[in-house]
C-alpha positions as CSV (number, residue, x, y, z in Angstrom):
1,M,58.0,-2.7,31.1
2,K,54.5,-2.8,32.5
3,K,53.7,0.6,30.9
4,E,54.6,-0.7,27.5
5,K,52.4,-3.8,27.9
6,S,49.5,-1.6,28.9
7,T,50.0,0.6,25.9
8,K,49.9,-2.4,23.6
9,S,46.8,-3.7,25.2
10,D,45.0,-0.3,24.8
11,S,46.1,-0.3,21.1
12,F,44.7,-3.8,20.6
13,Y,41.3,-2.9,22.1
14,E,41.2,0.4,20.1
15,K,41.8,-1.5,16.9
16,R,39.0,-4.0,17.8
17,H,36.7,-1.1,18.7
18,N,37.3,0.5,15.3
19,E,36.8,-2.7,13.4
20,R,33.5,-3.4,15.2
21,R,32.4,0.2,14.7
22,I,32.9,-0.1,10.9
23,K,31.0,-3.4,10.9
24,L,28.1,-1.8,12.8
25,M,28.0,1.1,10.3
26,I,28.0,-1.4,7.4
27,I,25.2,-3.4,8.9
28,L,23.1,-0.3,9.5
29,V,23.7,1.0,6.0
30,V,22.9,-2.4,4.5
31,L,19.7,-2.5,6.6
32,V,18.6,0.9,5.2
33,V,19.4,-0.1,1.6
34,V,17.4,-3.4,2.0
35,L,14.4,-1.5,3.4
36,T,14.7,1.1,0.7
37,V,14.7,-1.5,-2.0
38,A,11.8,-3.4,-0.4
39,D,9.9,-0.1,0.0
40,S,10.6,0.8,-3.7
41,V,9.5,-2.5,-5.0
42,L,6.3,-2.7,-3.0
43,S,5.4,0.9,-3.6
44,I,6.0,0.7,-7.4
45,Q,4.2,-2.6,-7.6
46,L,1.1,-1.4,-5.8
47,F,1.1,1.9,-7.7
48,S,1.5,0.2,-11.1
49,E,-1.3,-2.3,-10.3
50,S,-3.6,0.6,-9.1
51,V,-3.0,2.6,-12.3
52,K,-3.5,-0.5,-14.5
53,E,-6.8,-1.4,-12.8
54,E,-8.1,2.2,-13.3
55,K,-7.1,2.0,-17.0
56,I,-8.8,-1.5,-17.3
57,Q,-12.0,-0.1,-16.0
58,T,-11.9,2.8,-18.4
59,A,-11.2,0.5,-21.4
60,T,-13.8,-2.0,-20.3
61,G,-16.6,0.6,-20.2
62,T,-15.5,1.9,-23.6
63,V,-15.6,-1.4,-25.4
64,S,-18.9,-2.4,-23.8
65,L,-20.5,0.8,-25.0
66,A,-19.0,0.5,-28.4
67,A,-20.2,-3.2,-28.7
68,S,-23.8,-2.1,-28.2
69,F,-23.7,-0.1,-31.4
70,I,-22.4,-2.9,-33.7
71,D,-25.1,-4.3,-36.0
72,T,-24.2,-8.0,-36.0
73,D,-26.4,-8.7,-39.0
74,R,-24.1,-6.5,-41.2
75,V,-20.7,-7.6,-40.0
76,D,-20.1,-9.8,-43.0
77,D,-21.1,-6.9,-45.3
78,Y,-18.8,-4.5,-43.4
79,L,-15.9,-6.9,-44.1
80,K,-16.7,-7.2,-47.8
81,L,-18.0,-3.8,-48.8
82,G,-16.6,-1.5,-46.1
83,E,-17.9,2.1,-46.4
84,D,-20.3,1.1,-49.2
85,T,-22.4,-0.9,-46.6
86,P,-25.5,0.9,-45.4
87,G,-24.9,2.2,-41.9
88,Y,-21.1,1.8,-41.9
89,K,-20.2,5.5,-41.9
90,E,-22.8,6.2,-39.2
91,T,-21.4,3.4,-37.0
92,R,-17.8,4.6,-37.5
93,K,-18.9,8.1,-36.5
94,T,-20.5,6.8,-33.3
95,L,-17.3,4.9,-32.5
96,Y,-15.3,8.1,-32.9
97,N,-17.6,9.9,-30.5
98,I,-17.2,7.1,-27.9
99,R,-13.4,7.0,-28.3
100,N,-13.0,10.8,-28.1
101,N,-15.0,10.9,-24.9
102,S,-13.0,8.1,-23.2
103,A,-9.9,9.5,-21.5
104,G,-6.7,7.7,-22.3
105,I,-7.9,5.4,-25.1
106,E,-5.1,5.2,-27.7
107,Y,-6.8,2.9,-30.3
108,L,-10.4,1.7,-30.8
109,Y,-11.3,-0.9,-33.4
110,V,-13.6,-3.7,-34.4
111,L,-12.2,-7.0,-35.9
112,R,-13.0,-10.6,-36.5
113,I,-10.6,-13.3,-35.3
114,E,-9.8,-15.9,-37.9
115,K,-7.1,-18.6,-38.2
116,D,-5.0,-16.4,-40.5
117,G,-5.1,-13.3,-38.3
118,C,-7.2,-10.3,-37.4
119,H,-9.7,-9.2,-40.0
120,F,-10.3,-5.5,-39.4
121,I,-13.9,-4.1,-39.7
122,F,-13.4,-0.7,-38.1
123,D,-10.2,1.0,-37.2
124,L,-10.2,4.6,-36.0
125,D,-7.2,6.6,-37.1
126,S,-7.3,10.0,-35.5
127,N,-5.1,8.8,-32.5
128,N,-2.6,6.8,-34.5
129,K,0.9,8.0,-33.8
130,N,4.1,8.3,-35.9
131,G,2.2,8.3,-39.2
132,V,0.6,4.8,-38.8
133,E,-2.4,4.6,-41.0
134,A,-5.6,2.9,-39.9
135,Y,-6.4,-0.6,-41.3
136,K,-9.1,-0.8,-44.0
137,P,-12.2,-3.0,-43.8
138,G,-11.2,-6.6,-44.6
139,E,-7.5,-6.0,-44.2
140,V,-5.8,-8.9,-42.3
141,V,-3.0,-8.5,-39.8
142,E,-0.9,-11.3,-38.2
143,F,-1.3,-12.0,-34.5
144,E,1.3,-10.3,-32.2
145,E,3.3,-12.5,-29.9
146,A,1.5,-11.4,-26.7
147,F,-1.9,-12.5,-28.1
148,K,-0.9,-16.1,-29.1
149,P,-1.7,-17.7,-25.6
150,Y,-5.2,-16.3,-25.9
151,L,-5.9,-17.5,-29.5
152,P,-7.9,-20.7,-28.5
153,D,-10.4,-18.6,-26.5
154,L,-10.5,-15.9,-29.2
155,F,-11.2,-18.5,-31.9
156,A,-14.0,-19.8,-29.7
157,G,-15.6,-16.3,-29.3
158,K,-14.9,-16.2,-25.5
159,E,-14.0,-13.3,-23.3
160,I,-10.4,-13.0,-22.4
161,A,-8.4,-11.2,-19.7
162,P,-6.7,-7.9,-20.3
163,I,-3.5,-8.3,-22.3
164,E,-0.4,-6.3,-21.7
165,S,2.0,-6.1,-24.6
166,N,5.1,-4.2,-25.7
167,D,5.4,-4.8,-29.4
168,T,5.3,-2.7,-32.6
169,S,2.5,-0.5,-31.3
170,G,4.3,0.3,-28.0
171,W,3.5,-0.5,-24.4
172,L,-0.2,-1.1,-24.4
173,L,-3.0,-2.6,-22.3
174,T,-5.6,-4.2,-24.5
175,I,-9.2,-5.1,-23.7
176,Y,-11.3,-7.3,-26.0
177,K,-15.1,-7.4,-25.9
178,P,-16.9,-10.2,-27.9
179,V,-20.0,-9.1,-29.8
180,Y,-22.7,-11.8,-30.0
181,D,-25.6,-12.0,-32.4
182,K,-29.2,-12.9,-31.4
183,N,-28.2,-16.6,-31.6
184,G,-25.3,-16.2,-29.2
185,K,-22.6,-16.5,-31.8
186,C,-19.6,-14.2,-31.6
187,T,-19.5,-12.2,-34.8
188,C,-16.6,-10.0,-33.9
189,Y,-14.6,-8.3,-31.2
190,V,-14.4,-4.7,-30.1
191,G,-10.9,-3.8,-29.0
192,A,-9.4,-0.9,-27.1
193,D,-5.8,-0.1,-26.4
194,I,-4.6,2.2,-23.6
195,S,-1.0,3.4,-23.5
196,L,1.0,2.5,-20.4
197,T,4.0,4.7,-21.2
198,D,3.0,7.4,-18.8
199,I,3.4,4.9,-15.9
200,R,7.2,5.0,-16.3
201,E,7.3,8.7,-15.6
202,K,5.1,8.4,-12.5
203,M,7.0,5.5,-11.2
204,F,10.3,7.4,-11.6
205,S,8.8,10.3,-9.6
206,L,7.7,7.9,-6.9
207,L,11.1,6.2,-6.8
208,L,12.8,9.5,-6.5
209,S,10.6,10.4,-3.5
210,I,11.4,7.1,-1.8
211,C,15.1,7.5,-2.4
212,L,15.1,11.0,-0.9
213,S,13.2,9.9,2.2
214,S,15.5,6.9,2.5
215,L,18.5,9.2,2.3
216,I,17.2,11.2,5.3
217,F,16.5,8.0,7.1
218,L,20.1,6.8,6.4
219,I,21.5,10.0,7.8
220,L,19.4,9.5,10.9
221,I,20.6,5.9,11.3
222,L,24.2,6.9,10.9
223,A,23.8,9.6,13.5
224,I,22.4,7.0,15.9
225,A,25.3,4.7,15.0
226,A,27.8,7.4,15.6
227,W,26.3,8.0,19.1
228,I,26.4,4.3,19.8
229,S,30.0,4.1,18.6
230,H,31.0,7.0,20.8
231,N,29.5,5.4,23.9
232,Y,30.9,2.1,22.8
233,R,34.4,3.2,24.1
234,K,33.1,2.8,27.6
235,V,33.3,-1.0,27.3
236,T,36.1,-3.2,26.1
237,E,34.1,-5.9,24.3
238,W,31.0,-5.8,22.1
239,E,29.7,-8.9,23.9
240,N,29.8,-7.1,27.2
241,L,27.6,-4.4,25.8
242,V,25.1,-6.8,24.5
243,D,25.1,-8.8,27.7
244,K,24.0,-5.7,29.7
245,Q,20.2,-5.9,29.4
246,E,19.6,-2.2,29.9
247,K,21.9,-1.1,27.1
248,S,20.4,-3.8,24.9
249,R,16.9,-2.5,25.5
250,Q,18.1,1.1,24.9
251,L,19.5,0.1,21.5
252,I,16.3,-1.6,20.5
253,R,14.2,1.3,21.7
254,E,16.3,3.8,19.7
255,I,16.2,1.8,16.5
256,V,12.5,1.2,16.8
257,T,11.9,4.8,17.6
258,A,13.9,5.8,14.5
259,F,11.7,3.6,12.3
260,S,8.5,4.9,13.8
261,K,9.6,8.5,13.2
262,T,10.1,7.6,9.6
263,V,6.5,6.3,9.3
264,D,5.1,9.5,10.9
265,M,7.3,11.7,8.7
266,K,5.8,10.0,5.6
267,D,2.1,10.2,6.8
268,K,1.4,14.0,7.2
269,Y,-2.0,13.3,8.6
270,T,-0.9,11.3,11.7
271,N,2.2,13.1,12.9
272,G,3.2,11.7,16.4
273,H,0.5,9.0,16.2
274,S,3.0,6.1,16.7
275,F,4.4,7.5,19.9
276,R,1.0,8.3,21.4
277,V,-0.3,4.8,20.6
278,A,2.9,3.3,22.1
279,K,2.4,5.4,25.3
280,Y,-1.3,4.4,25.6
281,T,-0.4,0.7,25.0
282,A,2.1,0.8,27.8
283,M,-0.5,2.4,30.1
284,L,-3.1,-0.3,29.3
285,T,-0.5,-3.1,29.6
286,R,0.5,-1.9,33.0
287,E,-3.2,-1.6,34.1
288,L,-3.8,-5.2,32.9
289,G,-1.1,-6.4,35.4
290,Y,1.8,-7.3,33.1
291,D,5.4,-7.0,34.3
292,E,7.8,-4.2,33.2
293,E,9.6,-6.4,30.7
294,T,6.3,-7.1,28.9
295,I,5.3,-3.4,29.1
296,E,8.6,-2.4,27.5
297,K,8.2,-5.0,24.8
298,Y,4.6,-4.0,24.0
299,Y,5.7,-0.4,23.9
300,N,8.3,-1.2,21.2
301,I,5.8,-3.3,19.2
302,A,3.3,-0.5,19.3
303,L,5.9,2.0,18.0
304,M,6.2,-0.2,14.9
305,H,2.5,-0.9,14.4
306,D,2.2,1.3,11.3
307,I,5.6,0.5,9.7
308,G,3.8,-1.0,6.7
309,K,2.8,2.5,5.7
310,I,6.4,2.9,4.3
311,G,5.2,0.7,1.4
312,I,2.1,2.8,0.7
313,P,2.3,5.3,-2.2
314,E,2.3,8.9,-0.8
315,E,-0.4,10.0,-3.2
316,V,-2.7,7.4,-1.6
317,L,-1.5,7.7,2.0
318,N,-1.8,11.5,2.1
319,K,-4.8,11.9,-0.2
320,P,-7.3,14.5,1.3
321,G,-10.9,13.4,1.4
322,K,-12.5,10.0,1.0
323,L,-10.6,7.2,-0.6
324,T,-11.8,5.0,-3.4
325,D,-12.3,1.3,-2.8
326,E,-9.1,0.5,-4.6
327,E,-7.2,3.1,-2.6
328,F,-8.7,1.9,0.6
329,A,-7.5,-1.7,-0.3
330,I,-4.0,-0.3,-0.7
331,I,-4.2,1.4,2.7
332,K,-5.4,-1.8,4.3
333,S,-2.4,-3.6,2.9
334,H,-0.1,-1.8,5.3
335,T,-0.8,-4.5,7.9
336,S,0.5,-7.3,5.7
337,L,3.4,-5.1,4.5
338,G,4.3,-4.4,8.1
339,N,4.3,-8.1,8.9
340,D,6.6,-8.8,5.9
341,V,9.1,-6.2,7.0
342,L,9.3,-7.2,10.7
343,K,8.6,-11.0,10.8
344,D,12.3,-12.0,10.4
345,I,13.8,-9.8,13.1
346,S,15.0,-12.5,15.4
347,I,15.9,-10.2,18.3
348,M,12.2,-9.4,18.8
349,P,10.2,-12.3,17.3
350,D,6.9,-10.7,18.4
351,L,7.5,-7.4,16.7
352,A,5.5,-8.2,13.6
353,K,2.3,-9.2,15.6
354,G,1.3,-5.6,16.3
355,A,1.8,-4.4,12.7
356,C,-0.1,-7.4,11.2
357,A,-3.0,-7.7,13.6
358,H,-3.9,-4.3,15.1
359,H,-6.9,-4.0,12.7
360,E,-8.3,-7.4,13.6
361,R,-11.6,-7.5,15.6
362,P,-13.0,-9.9,18.2
363,D,-16.1,-10.4,16.0
364,G,-14.0,-11.5,13.0
365,K,-14.8,-8.5,10.8
366,G,-11.3,-7.1,10.9
367,Y,-8.3,-7.5,8.5
368,P,-6.1,-8.8,7.1
369,N,-7.0,-12.3,8.3
370,G,-10.4,-12.0,9.9
371,L,-9.2,-13.4,13.3
372,V,-11.7,-14.0,16.0
373,G,-11.5,-13.4,19.8
374,D,-8.3,-14.9,21.3
375,E,-6.9,-15.7,17.9
376,I,-5.8,-12.1,17.9
377,P,-2.4,-11.7,19.6
378,R,-2.7,-10.1,23.0
379,V,-0.4,-7.1,22.1
380,A,-2.6,-6.4,19.0
381,Q,-5.7,-6.4,21.2
382,I,-4.2,-3.8,23.4
383,I,-2.8,-1.7,20.5
384,A,-6.3,-1.7,18.8
385,V,-7.8,0.1,21.8
386,A,-4.9,2.6,21.9
387,D,-5.0,3.1,18.1
388,T,-8.8,3.6,18.0
389,F,-8.7,6.2,20.8
390,D,-5.9,8.2,19.3
391,A,-7.6,8.2,15.9
392,M,-10.5,10.0,17.5
393,Y,-8.8,12.0,20.2
394,S,-6.0,13.7,18.3
395,N,-5.8,16.8,16.1
396,R,-5.3,16.4,12.4
397,P,-4.7,19.0,9.7
398,Y,-8.2,18.4,8.4
399,R,-10.1,18.2,11.6
400,K,-10.0,18.8,15.4
401,R,-10.0,16.0,17.9
402,M,-13.3,14.4,19.1
403,N,-14.9,15.4,22.4
404,F,-13.1,13.3,25.1
405,D,-16.3,11.9,26.7
406,K,-17.7,11.1,23.3
407,A,-14.6,9.2,22.3
408,V,-14.7,7.2,25.6
409,S,-18.3,6.3,25.0
410,I,-17.5,5.0,21.5
411,I,-14.7,2.9,22.9
412,K,-17.2,1.5,25.5
413,E,-19.8,0.7,22.9
414,A,-17.2,-1.1,20.8
415,S,-16.4,-3.5,23.6
416,G,-16.7,-7.2,22.5
417,T,-17.2,-6.5,18.8
418,Q,-14.6,-4.2,17.5
419,L,-12.4,-4.1,20.6
420,T,-11.5,-6.7,23.2
421,S,-13.7,-6.4,26.4
422,D,-11.1,-6.7,29.2
423,V,-8.8,-4.2,27.4
424,V,-11.7,-1.8,27.1
425,D,-12.4,-2.3,30.9
426,A,-8.8,-1.4,31.7
427,F,-9.1,1.7,29.5
428,L,-12.3,2.8,31.4
429,R,-10.6,2.3,34.7
430,L,-7.7,4.5,33.7
431,V,-10.2,7.1,32.4
432,E,-11.9,7.1,35.8
433,N,-8.5,7.7,37.4
434,G,-8.0,10.8,35.3
435,E,-5.8,9.3,32.6
436,F,-5.9,9.8,28.8
437,R,-7.5,13.2,29.0
438,A,-5.2,15.9,27.5
439,S,-4.0,18.7,29.8
440,D,-5.4,21.3,27.4
441,D,-8.8,19.6,27.1
442,N,-11.5,22.1,28.2
443,G,-14.5,20.0,27.1
444,G,-14.6,20.9,23.4
445,G,-14.4,18.8,20.3
446,S,-16.9,17.0,18.1
447,T,-19.8,15.1,19.6
448,E,-21.4,13.7,16.5
449,D,-22.8,10.1,16.6
450,I,-20.7,7.4,14.9
451,D,-22.4,4.0,14.4
452,N,-19.2,2.2,13.5
453,I,-15.7,3.2,14.5
454,H,-14.0,1.6,11.5
455,S,-16.4,3.0,8.9
456,K,-15.7,6.5,10.3
457,Y,-12.0,6.2,11.0
458,D,-10.8,3.9,8.3
459,E,-11.0,7.1,6.2
460,V,-8.4,8.6,8.6
461,K,-6.1,5.8,7.5
462,E,-5.0,4.6,11.0
C-alpha cells in the first residue's frame, strides 16, 4: 500500500515538472521573439532614417544648385512662351547636366505654385519611367494628396520640409527649393524627387540577417533551457529552486552570458569584449571594497553593457574605417537602446544602468544624457574604466593592442574628466600589484600619443 502511494506521488511531481518545463520553454521562446521583433523594428527604423537623410542631403544640394541657374526675370516668359523664350533651352540643358551628375535623382523640375495647381516651367524627361512624358511649359497639374498640408507655405513662397509620398509617381522623397527674385519674392520652386523603392530591398536583407542571428540565439536559449530542465529534476518544486540563492544567481549569470555572447557575435571587431569588461569590472569593484553580492551584480551588469548593439545595423556596426557623423550618431544610440531593452527586467532593476550610462563622463561631456560626477551610476563609473582600458589593450582585426604602459598612462590622464577619479586610483593600485597586464605581453604595442580617449576610441565603437 505504501509503495503504491509513493508511485502516485512520483507521478504527480513528474507531471508538474513537465508542465513547468513546457512553461519555461514557452517563456524563453517568447522572450527571444520579443527581442527579435524589437531588434528588427529598431534596426529597420534606424536604417531607413539613415538612408532617407542621405537622400535628403543629395536632393537638397541638387535643387540648391539648380535654383542658382534660374533667371527669375524670365520666369513669366518661360511659362507663356516656353522654348521660344531666349535662354530657355540653355537653362534646360544646364538642368539636365545637374540632374545627370546627381546620383539617385529620379525627377528634376521647376514649377510655380498657384491656387489651381502646379504650373510647370521645366520638366526633365530622360528619367521618366513607364512611358510618362514630361510636362510642357505652362501645363497645370493638380496637387497630390501628400502635398496638401504644405499648400499654405507653398502659396506664401516659404521653404518646406521634405515630403514623402506614395502616389501615382511611386514611393518618392521630394525636396522643394524656393527661388527668389532680387526683391525677395518667390517666383518659382525647383523640385527634385528621389525614389525610395530600393529601401525595401535593403530592409528585407537586413531583416533576413536579424532573423538568422535570432534563430541561432533561439537555439542557444533552448539548449540552456534544456540544461536547466535536466537539472530541474533534482528538486521537487520550482519555488525551491528559485529560493536557493546560488542556483538563482547561476540562472541569471547564464542568461546574461548568453545575451552578451550574442552582442559579441554581431560585432566582429570586439569579440570577447563584454567578458573582458565584466572581468575588469569585478576586479575594480572588489578593489573598491564592495561585498561579493555587489561584485556579482556588477559583473552581470557589465556583461550586458553593450546589449544595445543588437539594434545597430550591421553595415554600420562592422564598417571598416572612420564613421560618418550620421553613422557615429547611430553607434552612440546603443546606450539608449540598451536601456530600453533592459529597464523593465524586474529581477535585476539595476541591469539597465550599465548599458545606458557607461559612456557618461564626470565632466559632463559624455552621452546620452550628459551626466556629471556622482549623477553617473556607480556601476557605470566602474564599467567606463574597464571599457576604456579594454578598448585600448585588446587586439582587433584592424590593429594590435596598445602598449600596456601607454594605456595605463592614458587612463591616469583621464582621471577626473573622462573617468571617475577613485575608480582610476583603484585601477592604478591593481596595476602596481601586477594585475591587468596580459600573460603574453612582452612590452610591445603602439605608443602613439592620444589627446582624447573618446575621440580616438569612439571610432572603435566601444
